[in-house]
N, C-alpha and C positions, 0 to 999 in steps of 0.2 A: 634594058636594064634600069633599075629603079635606084641607082646610087645617088646618094646626097639629095634626096627628094624628101623633104621634111614633113610636109603637109599633104593630106588627101584633099584633092581639089574639088571633088563632087560635081564636076562639070559646070562650075560657077565661077564668076569673077571673085576676086578677093573681098570686095566690098559686100557683095551679095552673101558670100559665106560668113563673114563677120556678123552681118545683120541677122541672117537665119540662125546662126548659133546663139546670139543673144536672145532672140525671141524664143528659141526652144529652151534655153537655160531659164528664162523667166517662167515659162509654162511648167517646166519640171519643178521649180521651187515652189510655185504656188500649188500645184495639184499633186506633187509627189510621184506621179507616173504619167508618161505620155507614150503614145504609139507613133513610130516612125519607121523609116527603112533601116536595115541593118547597118548599111554604111554610114548613114547619118548619126545613128546611135553610137556607133564605135568612136566617131569624132567627138560627139557631145559627152561621152563618158569621161574623157580626160579633163575637159573643161569643167564639168560639174564636180568632179572630185577636187579640182584646184579651187573652186569657189568655196567649198566647205573648209579647206585647209586655210584659205585666206580669212574666212569668217571666224575661225577658232582663235586667231590672234587678237581680235577685239581691240584693235588700235584705229586711230584716225587714218593712218596711212593705209591700213588694210580696207577700211571703208571706201576710201578714194579709189583704190585699185579695183574693188568690186563694182563701184559706180562706173568706172571706165570700161571694164570688161562687159558689163551688162547693158551699157548704153542707157543708163537711168536718166530720167528727166523728172524732176521734182516739180509739182505744181505749186504756186505760191499760195499761201494761206493768209487770210486777214487775221486780225487780233482775236476776234470772236472764235474762229475756227481753231486757232492756237490754244487758246484757253480750254475749249471743249476737248481737244486732243490730248491735253495734259491731264484732264479728268478721266480719259479713257474712251472718249467718243472718236472713232476713227473714220467716221462716214465721209468726211471731207478729203481723205487721202485718195490719191489715185493708185492704180495698181503697182506702179514702180516703188512707191513708199512702202507698200505691203510686202513686196519682194524683199526689200532690204531688211524689213522688220522680221520677216520669217527667216531669212537667211542667217542674220546675226543673233537672233533670238533662239528659235526652235531648233533649227539645224545644227548650229554651233554647239548648243547644250546637248543634243541627242548623241553627237559624235565626238564629245569632249575626250573620251577615253580610248578612242579608236584611232589608229595610225594608218589611214588610207583604206581604200576599197569601200567606198561609201555607196556605190551604185551596183545595180544587177541588171543584166540584159537577159530578156526572155524572148526566144524566137517564137513567132506566132504563125509561121507558115508563109506561103507565097501569096502575093497580091493578085487579085483577079484582074486580068487585063494585060499587064506586062510581066507578071511572074516574078517580080522583085521580092526579095525576102522581107517580110515585116518583122518588126521587132518592138518590144515594149521595154523602156528603160525606166527604172525606179530607184528611189532611195531606199536602202534596206532598213529594217527596224534595228533598234540599238541592241536588242536581245540576241541577235545572231553573231 
């Protein structure tokens, strides 16, 4: 029986699950769509929807919650890079900065009028080798 079992373990330790989920979330935010197994996509869906809900708040506390959940590491910028970034040159940013920028900018604005259900799962058939169901998870467009 599965009574009082809150999380799907995916055959991994808790630290491995948290790291894998954070990495998949970053990839989903940057690319908009990723392919993975169905079990991982179902776990990722709730986290991805929660990140968009957090981003819609647009507060310092929500940014800190997103940084903690996504395990964001900011690279330090020198004064010259800070001035260039203020003028729009983002070449000195690492991927983590771009994730936060896209999450709190583009995705929060896209789903501002929507109350949940930000992701879609598309089944892609079985994987060759072990027969595991593959799945594509993506953020929906705002028109749907």
